[in-house]
TIFILUM-209890 format. One line per field, with one value per residue (C-alpha): residue number from 1; residue in one letter; x, y, z. Coordinates in Angstrom, 1 decimal. Layout:
BEGIN
num	(NUM;...)
residuo	(A;...)
u	(X;...)
v	(Y;...)
w	(Z;...)
//
This chain:
BEGIN
num	(1;2;3;4;5;6;7;8;9;10;11;12;13;14;15;16;17;18;19;20;21;22;23;24;25;26;27;28;29;30;31;32;33;34;35;36;37;38;39;40;41;42;43;44;45;46;47;48;49;50;51;52;53;54;55;56;57;58;59;60;61;62;63;64;65;66;67;68;69;70;71;72;73;74;75;76;77;78;79;80;81;82;83;84;85;86;87;88;89;90;91;92;93;94;95;96;97;98;99;100;101;102;103;104;105;106;107;108;109;110;111;112;113;114;115;116;117;118;119;120;121;122;123;124;125;126;127;128;129;130;131;132;133;134;135;136;137;138;139;140;141;142;143;144;145;146;147;148;149;150;151;152;153;154;155;156;157;158;159;160;161;162;163;164;165;166;167;168;169;170;171;172;173;174;175;176;177;178;179;180;181;182;183;184;185;186;187;188;189;190;191;192;193;194;195;196;197;198;199;200;201;202;203;204;205;206;207;208;209;210;211;212;213;214;215;216;217;218;219;220;221;222;223;224;225;226;227;228;229;230;231;232;233;234;235;236;237;238;239;240;241;242;243;244;245;246;247;248;249;250;251;252;253;254;255;256;257;258;259;260;261;262;263;264;265;266;267;268;269;270;271;272;273;274;275;276;277;278;279;280;281;282;283;284;285;286;287;288;289;290;291;292;293;294;295;296;297;298;299;300;301;302;303;304;305;306;307;308;309;310;311;312;313;314;315;316;317;318;319;320;321;322;323;324;325;326;327;328;329;330;331;332;333;334;335;336;337;338;339;340;341;342;343;344;345;346;347;348;349;350;351;352;353;354;355;356;357;358;359;360;361;362;363;364;365;366;367;368;369;370;371;372;373;374;375;376;377;378;379;380;381;382;383;384;385;386;387;388;389;390;391;392;393;394;395;396;397;398;399;400;401;402;403;404;405;406;407;408;409;410;411;412;413;414;415;416;417;418;419;420;421;422;423;424;425;426;427;428;429;430;431;432;433;434;435;436;437;438;439;440;441;442;443;444;445;446;447;448;449;450;451;452;453;454;455;456;457;458;459;460;461;462;463;464;465;466;467;468;469;470;471;472;473;474;475;476;477;478;479;480;481;482;483;484;485;486;487;488;489;490;491;492;493;494;495;496;497;498;499;500;501;502;503;504;505;506;507;508;509;510;511;512;513;514;515;516;517;518;519;520;521;522;523;524;525;526;527;528;529;530;531;532;533;534;535;536;537;538;539;540;541;542;543;544;545;546;547;548;549;550;551;552;553;554;555;556;557;558;559;560;561;562;563;564;565;566;567;568;569;570;571;572;573;574;575;576;577;578;579;580;581;582;583;584;585;586;587;588;589;590;591;592;593;594;595)
residuo	(M;K;K;I;N;R;L;I;C;T;L;L;M;A;S;A;C;L;T;G;I;Q;A;Q;E;E;T;P;S;Y;F;L;H;T;I;E;R;G;Q;S;L;Y;S;I;A;S;M;Y;G;I;S;Q;A;D;I;V;R;L;N;P;G;S;D;Q;K;I;L;A;G;Q;T;L;R;I;P;Q;S;T;T;S;N;E;H;M;P;T;F;H;T;I;A;A;G;E;T;L;Y;A;L;T;R;Q;Y;H;T;T;A;E;A;I;C;D;A;N;P;G;L;S;A;D;N;F;R;I;G;Q;V;I;R;I;P;A;A;D;P;T;L;Q;K;E;A;Q;A;V;A;T;P;A;S;D;V;V;Q;G;P;I;E;S;P;C;R;D;M;H;K;V;K;R;R;E;T;V;Y;S;I;S;R;K;Y;N;I;S;E;E;E;L;I;A;A;N;P;E;I;K;N;K;E;K;L;K;R;G;S;W;L;C;I;P;Y;P;K;A;Q;T;E;A;K;T;Q;G;P;S;H;V;P;T;D;A;E;L;F;Q;A;N;K;D;Q;V;K;R;F;K;T;I;R;T;A;V;I;L;P;F;Y;N;V;A;R;S;E;A;A;R;M;I;E;Y;Y;E;G;F;L;M;A;V;D;S;L;K;R;T;G;T;S;V;E;L;Y;T;Y;N;S;G;S;E;N;S;S;L;A;S;L;L;S;K;P;E;M;K;Q;M;D;I;I;F;G;P;L;Y;Q;P;H;I;R;P;L;A;D;F;A;Q;K;N;H;I;R;L;V;I;P;F;T;S;K;D;N;T;V;F;S;N;P;Y;V;Y;Q;I;N;T;P;Q;S;Y;L;Y;S;E;V;Y;D;H;F;L;R;Q;F;G;K;A;N;I;I;F;I;E;A;T;T;G;T;K;D;K;A;E;F;I;K;G;L;K;E;E;L;R;R;Q;G;I;A;P;A;S;L;K;E;D;A;S;L;E;S;L;K;A;V;L;A;T;G;K;K;N;V;F;I;P;T;S;G;S;N;V;T;L;I;N;L;L;P;K;L;T;L;L;V;R;E;M;P;E;Q;D;I;H;L;F;G;Y;P;E;W;Q;T;Y;T;K;D;H;L;D;S;F;F;E;L;D;T;Y;F;Y;S;S;F;Y;T;N;N;L;L;P;A;A;T;N;F;T;R;N;Y;Q;K;W;Y;G;K;D;M;D;E;R;Y;P;K;F;G;M;L;G;F;D;T;G;F;F;F;L;K;G;L;S;A;Y;G;T;E;F;E;K;D;I;Q;Q;L;N;L;V;P;I;Q;T;G;F;K;F;Q;R;V;N;N;W;G;G;F;I;N;R;K;V;F;F;V;H;F;T;K;N;Y;E;L;I;K;L;D;F;D)
u	(0.0;2.8;4.5;1.3;0.9;4.6;4.1;0.9;2.8;5.7;3.3;1.6;4.9;6.0;2.7;3.1;6.6;5.5;2.6;5.0;7.4;4.5;3.2;6.7;6.9;3.5;4.4;5.5;8.5;7.6;9.0;7.8;5.9;5.3;2.0;2.2;-0.6;-3.1;-2.2;-5.0;-5.0;-5.7;-2.7;-0.3;-1.4;-1.0;2.5;3.7;1.8;-0.2;-3.9;-5.4;-6.3;-2.6;-2.0;-5.0;-3.8;-0.6;-2.3;-5.7;-8.0;-6.2;-9.3;-11.2;-8.8;-5.1;-3.4;-0.5;2.7;1.5;3.7;2.3;3.8;3.8;4.4;7.0;5.4;5.3;5.4;8.0;9.8;13.5;13.0;10.6;12.2;12.6;11.4;13.7;13.1;16.2;17.4;19.6;23.2;22.6;24.3;23.8;27.2;26.2;23.0;24.9;27.0;24.0;21.9;24.7;23.8;25.2;24.6;23.6;21.0;19.5;19.4;17.7;15.1;14.4;14.4;13.1;15.9;18.8;21.4;18.9;16.1;18.2;17.1;15.6;12.1;12.3;11.2;13.2;13.1;16.1;16.5;17.2;20.7;23.2;24.6;28.1;28.2;26.8;29.6;32.2;30.8;30.9;34.4;35.8;33.8;36.2;35.5;35.0;38.2;40.2;38.6;41.1;40.8;39.3;37.0;38.0;38.3;37.1;39.1;35.8;34.2;31.0;29.7;28.3;25.7;26.4;23.6;22.8;25.4;27.7;31.5;34.6;35.1;31.6;31.7;35.2;34.0;30.9;33.1;36.0;38.6;40.8;40.0;43.2;42.1;38.7;40.3;42.9;40.1;38.2;40.7;37.9;37.3;38.7;37.1;36.8;33.9;31.7;30.6;28.0;24.8;23.8;27.3;28.8;32.0;34.1;34.5;37.9;38.9;40.8;44.5;45.4;42.9;44.2;47.8;46.5;45.2;48.7;49.1;45.8;42.2;40.4;37.9;34.3;32.2;29.7;26.0;26.6;29.6;27.6;24.5;26.7;28.6;25.3;23.6;22.7;24.1;21.6;20.2;18.5;15.8;16.4;13.0;10.5;8.9;5.4;2.5;-1.2;-3.2;-6.9;-10.2;-11.0;-13.7;-15.6;-16.7;-19.8;-20.3;-20.1;-17.0;-15.2;-16.2;-14.5;-11.3;-11.3;-11.7;-8.8;-6.6;-7.6;-6.4;-3.3;-2.6;-2.9;-0.3;2.1;1.6;2.3;5.5;6.7;6.4;8.9;11.4;10.4;10.5;7.8;7.4;3.8;2.3;-1.4;-3.0;-6.6;-6.8;-10.2;-13.0;-12.5;-12.2;-9.6;-6.1;-3.1;-0.7;-0.5;-0.2;2.6;4.5;5.0;8.8;8.5;6.7;9.9;11.5;9.0;10.0;6.5;3.0;-0.4;-3.3;-5.1;-8.8;-9.9;-8.9;-8.1;-5.5;-3.6;-1.7;-0.3;0.6;2.2;4.3;5.4;6.4;8.4;10.2;11.2;11.9;9.1;7.1;3.4;0.8;-2.6;-4.9;-8.3;-8.8;-7.9;-8.7;-5.8;-3.0;-0.1;1.3;2.2;4.7;5.7;8.2;7.3;3.6;2.2;-1.4;-3.2;-6.4;-5.6;-6.5;-9.4;-7.5;-4.7;-7.1;-9.1;-5.9;-4.9;-8.4;-8.5;-5.1;-6.1;-9.5;-7.9;-5.4;-8.3;-11.0;-9.0;-10.7;-14.2;-17.6;-18.4;-22.0;-22.8;-26.1;-27.3;-28.7;-31.7;-30.4;-27.1;-25.0;-23.4;-20.7;-19.6;-19.8;-16.1;-15.2;-17.5;-16.3;-12.7;-13.3;-15.1;-12.3;-9.7;-11.8;-12.0;-8.2;-7.9;-10.4;-13.1;-16.7;-18.9;-22.6;-25.1;-28.5;-31.0;-31.5;-35.0;-33.9;-35.8;-34.3;-34.4;-32.5;-29.8;-29.6;-29.2;-26.0;-24.1;-21.1;-20.5;-16.9;-16.1;-16.3;-19.4;-19.0;-21.9;-21.0;-23.8;-23.2;-24.2;-22.8;-25.9;-27.7;-30.9;-29.3;-28.1;-31.6;-33.1;-30.4;-29.4;-32.6;-32.6;-28.9;-29.3;-32.1;-29.9;-27.1;-29.5;-31.1;-27.8;-25.4;-23.2;-22.3;-19.4;-21.1;-19.6;-20.7;-18.2;-18.6;-17.5;-15.8;-19.1;-20.5;-18.6;-21.0;-23.9;-22.2;-24.4;-27.5;-26.3;-23.6;-25.3;-25.9;-22.4;-21.1;-23.6;-22.7;-19.0;-18.7;-15.7;-15.3;-12.3;-11.2;-8.1;-9.5;-11.1;-11.8;-14.3;-14.9;-14.3;-10.6;-8.5;-6.5;-9.8;-11.3;-8.3;-8.1;-11.9;-11.6;-8.6;-10.3;-13.3;-11.0;-9.2;-12.1;-15.2;-17.1;-17.4;-16.1;-18.4;-19.7;-19.1;-16.5;-13.6;-13.3;-11.3;-9.9;-8.3;-7.2;-5.5;-3.7;-2.6;-1.2;0.5;2.1;3.2;5.0;6.4;7.7;9.2;11.0;12.3;13.6;15.1;15.6;16.0;16.2;12.6;11.6;14.1;13.2;9.5;8.4;10.4;8.2;6.7;3.6;0.0;-2.3;-5.7;-7.7;-5.5;-3.3;0.0;1.8;3.4;4.8;6.4;4.2;7.2;10.9;10.1;6.7;5.4;3.9;0.4;-0.9;-1.7;-2.7;-6.0;-7.4;-10.0;-12.2;-13.6;-16.6;-16.2;-18.9;-17.2;-18.0;-14.5;-13.5;-10.3;-8.4;-6.6;-3.3;-1.9;1.6)
v	(0.0;2.4;1.6;2.5;5.8;6.6;5.9;8.1;10.9;10.6;10.7;13.7;15.6;14.7;16.0;19.2;19.7;19.1;21.5;24.2;23.7;23.9;27.1;28.6;27.7;29.2;32.5;34.9;37.2;40.8;44.2;47.2;50.2;53.3;54.9;58.5;61.1;60.6;57.0;54.5;50.7;50.9;53.3;51.2;48.0;49.7;50.9;47.4;45.5;43.4;43.1;44.8;41.4;40.5;43.4;42.6;39.0;40.3;43.2;42.2;45.2;47.3;47.1;49.0;51.8;52.8;55.8;57.9;56.9;53.3;50.5;47.8;44.4;44.2;40.8;40.6;39.8;36.0;36.4;34.1;36.6;37.2;40.8;41.7;44.1;43.4;46.0;46.8;48.9;50.8;49.8;51.7;51.9;50.7;52.5;52.5;50.8;48.0;47.4;47.1;44.3;42.6;42.5;42.1;45.3;48.7;52.1;53.3;50.6;51.4;55.1;54.4;52.2;54.9;58.4;59.9;58.6;61.0;61.3;63.6;61.0;57.8;57.1;54.6;53.4;54.5;51.7;51.4;49.1;46.8;45.8;42.3;41.1;41.5;38.1;39.5;40.8;37.6;35.6;38.0;37.6;33.8;33.9;35.8;33.8;32.1;28.7;29.2;27.4;29.8;33.1;35.9;39.0;42.1;42.5;41.2;44.3;44.3;46.3;47.9;50.5;50.3;48.7;50.9;49.8;51.5;53.7;54.9;57.5;57.1;57.1;56.3;60.1;60.8;57.8;58.6;62.2;61.0;59.0;61.5;59.1;59.3;57.5;55.5;54.3;53.2;51.4;49.7;48.3;47.1;45.7;44.6;48.2;48.6;51.8;54.9;56.2;53.2;51.2;48.4;49.6;47.4;46.1;46.5;48.3;48.1;51.5;51.4;53.5;56.7;56.1;58.2;56.2;52.9;53.8;54.7;51.2;49.9;52.3;51.7;50.5;51.1;54.0;52.9;55.5;57.4;57.7;61.3;60.3;57.5;59.7;62.4;60.0;58.6;62.0;62.6;65.6;68.5;68.8;72.0;72.0;74.2;73.2;71.3;68.5;68.2;65.9;66.3;63.0;63.4;62.3;65.2;63.5;60.2;60.6;62.1;65.7;67.2;65.2;66.3;69.9;69.8;68.3;71.0;73.6;72.1;72.2;75.8;76.9;74.8;76.7;80.0;78.8;77.8;81.2;83.0;81.0;81.6;85.4;85.1;83.1;79.5;77.2;74.5;72.0;70.8;67.5;66.9;63.4;62.1;59.1;58.2;56.6;54.7;51.3;52.6;51.2;53.6;51.1;52.8;56.2;55.1;53.4;56.8;57.5;61.0;59.8;58.4;61.8;63.6;65.4;65.5;64.2;65.5;63.1;60.8;61.1;57.5;55.0;52.1;54.4;55.3;52.1;51.7;55.4;55.4;52.2;53.9;57.0;55.1;53.0;56.1;58.4;60.8;62.8;62.1;64.6;63.1;66.1;64.4;61.2;60.8;57.1;55.5;53.8;53.9;56.9;54.6;52.6;54.9;57.7;59.6;60.1;63.4;63.2;66.6;65.4;64.4;60.9;61.1;59.9;62.4;65.2;64.6;64.4;67.9;69.3;67.9;69.4;72.8;72.6;72.0;74.8;77.2;75.8;73.8;75.6;76.0;74.6;72.2;71.3;68.7;69.1;65.6;66.0;64.0;63.4;63.3;62.1;59.0;61.0;62.8;59.8;59.0;62.7;63.2;59.9;60.9;64.5;63.2;60.8;63.7;65.9;63.0;62.7;66.4;66.0;67.9;66.6;67.9;68.5;67.0;68.2;67.0;69.1;69.9;71.2;74.2;77.7;77.2;74.0;75.8;78.5;75.9;74.4;77.7;78.4;81.9;83.1;80.5;80.2;78.1;76.1;74.4;71.5;69.8;66.1;66.7;69.0;69.1;72.3;70.9;70.8;74.3;75.5;73.9;75.0;78.6;80.4;79.0;79.7;83.2;83.9;82.5;85.0;87.9;87.0;86.2;88.9;88.6;85.0;84.1;81.8;80.1;77.6;75.1;73.0;71.4;72.1;71.8;74.8;77.0;75.9;77.3;80.6;82.6;81.3;81.8;84.5;86.9;84.0;82.8;86.3;86.7;83.2;83.8;80.7;78.5;75.6;73.5;72.8;71.9;74.0;77.4;80.5;83.3;86.3;88.4;87.5;89.6;86.7;84.9;88.0;88.6;85.0;84.9;88.1;86.7;83.4;85.2;87.2;84.1;81.9;84.1;82.1;81.6;78.6;75.9;76.8;73.4;72.8;72.9;75.1;73.1;76.1;77.3;73.8;73.5;76.9;76.2;72.7;73.7;76.8;75.2;72.2;73.8;76.8;74.4;72.4;75.5;76.9;73.8;71.3;67.7;69.1;69.9;67.4;68.7;72.4;72.0;73.7;76.8;77.7;81.0;80.9;82.1;79.8;81.0;78.0;75.0;74.7;72.8;71.1;68.0;65.3;62.0;59.2;57.0;56.6;54.8;56.2;59.4;62.6;63.5;67.0;67.7;71.4;72.4;75.9;77.2;79.7;82.3;84.5;87.1;89.2;92.2;90.9;90.0;86.8;85.3;82.2;80.9;79.2;77.3;76.7)
w	(0.0;0.9;-2.5;-4.3;-2.4;-3.1;-6.8;-7.0;-5.3;-7.7;-10.7;-9.3;-8.8;-12.3;-13.7;-11.7;-13.0;-16.6;-16.1;-14.8;-17.7;-20.2;-18.6;-18.8;-22.5;-23.2;-21.4;-24.1;-23.6;-23.0;-22.6;-20.6;-21.9;-19.8;-20.9;-22.0;-21.9;-24.7;-25.4;-25.6;-25.6;-29.4;-30.1;-28.0;-29.7;-33.1;-32.5;-31.6;-34.2;-31.8;-30.8;-27.8;-26.5;-26.4;-24.0;-21.8;-21.4;-19.7;-18.0;-16.6;-16.2;-18.8;-21.1;-18.4;-17.6;-18.2;-16.7;-17.9;-16.0;-15.6;-16.9;-19.2;-20.1;-23.9;-25.5;-28.2;-31.6;-32.2;-36.0;-37.4;-39.6;-39.3;-40.5;-37.7;-35.3;-31.6;-29.1;-26.2;-23.1;-22.1;-18.7;-16.2;-17.3;-20.9;-23.7;-27.4;-27.9;-25.5;-27.4;-30.7;-29.1;-27.5;-30.7;-33.2;-35.1;-35.7;-34.2;-37.6;-38.0;-34.6;-35.5;-38.8;-37.1;-34.5;-36.2;-33.0;-30.9;-29.8;-27.2;-25.3;-25.0;-24.8;-21.2;-18.9;-19.9;-23.5;-25.9;-29.1;-32.1;-32.6;-36.3;-37.3;-36.5;-39.2;-40.3;-40.8;-37.2;-35.9;-37.6;-36.2;-32.7;-33.1;-34.4;-31.4;-28.9;-26.5;-24.7;-21.0;-20.2;-22.3;-21.1;-20.8;-18.6;-20.3;-23.4;-26.8;-29.0;-32.6;-35.1;-36.2;-34.0;-36.1;-39.3;-42.1;-44.7;-48.0;-49.2;-52.7;-54.0;-51.1;-51.8;-49.9;-49.4;-48.0;-45.7;-44.3;-43.7;-41.9;-39.4;-39.2;-40.6;-43.7;-47.0;-46.5;-43.1;-44.5;-47.4;-45.2;-43.0;-46.1;-48.7;-50.9;-52.0;-55.5;-56.7;-54.5;-56.3;-56.8;-53.8;-53.9;-52.3;-49.4;-48.7;-45.2;-44.4;-41.3;-39.7;-38.0;-35.0;-36.0;-36.3;-33.3;-31.2;-32.6;-31.6;-28.1;-27.7;-27.1;-24.2;-22.4;-22.6;-25.8;-26.0;-25.9;-27.8;-25.8;-26.8;-27.9;-30.1;-31.8;-32.4;-33.8;-36.1;-37.4;-38.0;-41.6;-43.4;-43.7;-47.2;-48.5;-51.1;-54.1;-55.4;-53.3;-55.4;-54.2;-55.1;-54.2;-54.5;-54.0;-55.7;-58.0;-60.0;-60.4;-56.8;-55.1;-56.2;-52.7;-51.8;-55.0;-54.4;-51.0;-52.5;-55.1;-52.4;-50.5;-53.6;-54.4;-51.0;-51.4;-54.7;-52.9;-50.4;-53.2;-54.8;-51.5;-51.1;-54.6;-54.1;-51.2;-53.2;-52.4;-55.5;-55.7;-58.4;-58.1;-59.4;-59.1;-59.4;-59.2;-56.9;-58.1;-56.1;-52.8;-54.6;-57.1;-57.0;-56.7;-58.3;-61.7;-60.1;-57.8;-60.7;-62.4;-62.5;-61.1;-57.9;-56.4;-56.7;-54.6;-51.4;-49.9;-50.7;-49.5;-49.4;-49.7;-48.7;-48.5;-45.8;-48.3;-50.0;-46.9;-46.4;-50.0;-50.2;-46.7;-47.6;-50.8;-49.0;-46.4;-49.0;-50.9;-47.9;-48.8;-46.2;-46.3;-45.0;-44.3;-44.0;-43.3;-41.3;-37.7;-37.5;-39.4;-37.5;-40.0;-38.1;-35.2;-37.3;-40.2;-39.5;-42.7;-41.8;-40.5;-39.4;-39.3;-37.6;-34.0;-32.9;-30.4;-27.3;-27.8;-28.6;-25.4;-23.4;-24.6;-23.9;-20.3;-19.6;-20.9;-19.2;-15.8;-16.3;-17.1;-14.7;-12.1;-9.2;-10.7;-9.9;-12.7;-13.6;-16.3;-18.1;-19.0;-22.5;-23.8;-27.3;-29.2;-26.2;-27.8;-29.7;-26.5;-24.1;-24.2;-23.8;-20.8;-19.2;-19.5;-18.2;-15.2;-14.4;-14.7;-12.4;-9.8;-9.9;-9.1;-6.2;-8.0;-7.5;-10.3;-10.0;-12.5;-13.7;-16.3;-19.5;-18.4;-15.0;-13.7;-13.3;-9.5;-9.8;-11.9;-9.2;-6.5;-7.9;-8.3;-6.1;-5.0;-5.3;-8.0;-11.7;-12.5;-15.7;-17.4;-19.7;-21.8;-22.6;-26.2;-28.8;-30.9;-32.0;-30.5;-27.1;-27.5;-28.6;-25.4;-23.0;-24.0;-23.1;-19.5;-19.0;-20.5;-18.0;-15.2;-16.0;-16.1;-12.8;-11.1;-12.4;-9.3;-10.3;-12.5;-15.1;-18.2;-20.9;-22.2;-25.3;-28.5;-31.9;-33.9;-32.1;-34.5;-37.2;-35.0;-34.2;-36.5;-34.8;-31.2;-31.3;-28.8;-26.3;-26.6;-25.7;-22.8;-21.4;-21.6;-23.7;-24.3;-26.7;-27.8;-31.4;-33.4;-36.3;-35.8;-37.8;-37.8;-39.9;-36.8;-37.0;-39.5;-41.0;-41.9;-43.4;-45.6;-46.8;-47.6;-49.6;-51.6;-52.1;-53.6;-55.9;-57.1;-57.7;-57.9;-55.2;-51.5;-49.5;-48.3;-44.8;-43.4;-40.6;-41.2;-44.2;-46.7;-48.6;-45.4;-44.5;-47.9;-47.5;-43.9;-44.5;-47.8;-46.4;-43.1;-44.6;-47.7;-45.7;-43.2;-45.8;-47.5;-44.2;-42.6;-45.4;-44.1;-40.5;-40.8;-38.1;-35.6;-36.0;-36.7;-33.5;-34.4;-37.4;-36.3;-38.4;-37.6;-39.5;-40.6;-39.3;-38.4;-35.4;-35.6;-32.7;-34.0;-31.7;-32.7;-31.4;-30.5;-31.5;-34.8;-35.8;-37.4;-36.1;-34.8;-34.5;-30.8;-31.2;-29.5;-29.1;-26.7;-28.4;-25.9;-26.5;-23.7;-22.1;-23.5;-27.0;-27.8;-29.6;-28.3;-29.6;-26.5;-27.2;-24.2;-25.6)
//
C-alpha cells in the first residue's frame, strides 16, 4: 500500500513539473511600456503591431482603464519573420554601444530604425526598435567567442568601432568624412574596396577606430564610444531643397459631387499657399493626381517614374488608399501629410507620416489638460442632454475621471432642470462652468434660453458655458448668447470672420475663384492653405532638419493649429494642437493658445 501511495505521489509531482514547464513555455516574452498622456490601448497595440487582447492578457483590467505613467507588459510579436524588429526597453546603465553588441547590429541601423531617438532622449524606460541582427556581425561575434576554459581578462576588441551599410550614391570620401577618418584608413580596413567612387549599395564596411585612437590602444584601454559620439557619427548631413517637389493625391472626379467639391476647395487653398511662397522666393514643383474613387487602385499612379523623386506628398482622402501610399512614402523616404482622417493607425509605425487630424485619445488628453489649467478651481456642472450624447460619451467619461483625480466633485442636472435647480447648484466666489453632454444644436436650442435667463437674474455669479468644436457651425444662430454666457469651446480648427486673418483670406479666395467657400466645418480652402504653407515653408527653411526644427516655425495659420509630436521613436507625427475659443462678455472673440 505504501508503495502504491509513493508511486501516486511521484506521478503527481512529475505531472506538476510538466505543467510548470509547459506554462513557462507558453508564457511569451515581454518588454515594458510606460503609458504617455493621450495614449489608448488601441494606439499602444497599433505601435507594436499586436492586438489589444494580447495586451489585456498580460495586463488584466487594462481594457477597463489605463493611466499615464502606468507600466504595461507588452508581448513581443510572435510572428516568425527574421526581419521583424525586436522591441527593447532601455534599462539603467545601458548604452547604445552596448546594445549594438548585445543584438549584433550597428549604431547606424538602430538610429535608422528609430528616427526619434537621440542622445537627449536615450534614457531609462524608452522603448526602441532593434532591427534584425546583421549576419556578418553575428559571424564576427561567433568567431571571437572564446570557450569558457580559455577566457582571458578584459574584453575582446574588434578592429571595427562600427559597421556601415552603404547607401545609394555614397562614396569612400563621403563615408570617411561621416566618421571623421581618412580615406586611406577606410580602405585599409576594407581591402575589398577597389574603386573609391563606386561602392556596392547594401554592402557592409568596417569603420575602423581613428589612427590616433588605434595607436592609443597599445598604451591603455580602448575607447568605448559614448552615446553622444555614436549619435553624432550617425547623424545625416543636412540637405537643403532648391526646389520642393510636391505631389497632391486626391479624388477630384468620379466621386460624389459634394466630396469632389471639398477636395477642389482644399486644392484651391493649397494653390494660394504655393503662390504666396513663390512670391517670397520658395521654389515649388507641383504635381497633381486624381486618386479616383474609394475602390480605385493607386498602383498605376505610384508606378510613375517621377513619384519616387517627390519630397512631400499631400493626401489621400480614403482609408483604403492610406496604407499603400504610406508604404510607398516610407520605402522612398518621402514625407506624407494626411490632411483628413484621424482614425488610421499607420502613423504609429511609419516615421514619414504626418497626421493633421488628432486621434481622439490624444485630442481629449490635450483638452483635459487645458481645461484643468483654465478651470481647475471651478464649480463644474454637467447638463445631461436627452439626445445626441453618444458622440460625447467618451469625452465626458474621461473628463469626469480627470476631475475626480484632481479632487473635483462635479454636479449634474437634467437638461429639463428648472431655473431654480440651476440656481441651486451655483457656487459663490467661484467660476461656474456648465457643460452639456451633447454637442448638438438641438441641445443648445433647449439650453441657451434658460442659461441666459440665469445669467441675467444672477449677475453677481461668474457663469460660463463650455462645449465642442461643432459649435462654430452654429455661431451665427447663437452669437449673442455665446457672448452673454462667456462661452468657451475647444477645437483643433477654428476660424471666424471676426478674425482679421480669416477675413483677408476669404476676400482673396473670392477674388481668385469668384465664389465663396463651403460653410461646413472645417473650411477646406483654409485647410489647404494652412497645410500647404506650413509644410512647404518648413522644408524651405530647414531642409532635411525639418523634423528637428518643426516647432520653431513661427507661423500664424488661418484656421489650423500645428503642434506635431512623434508618437514613438520609430513612428510618425500627430498634431496635438488644441485651441480654446472664448466669447467674452465684453463681446471679444479670443483664440486661447496654451503653448
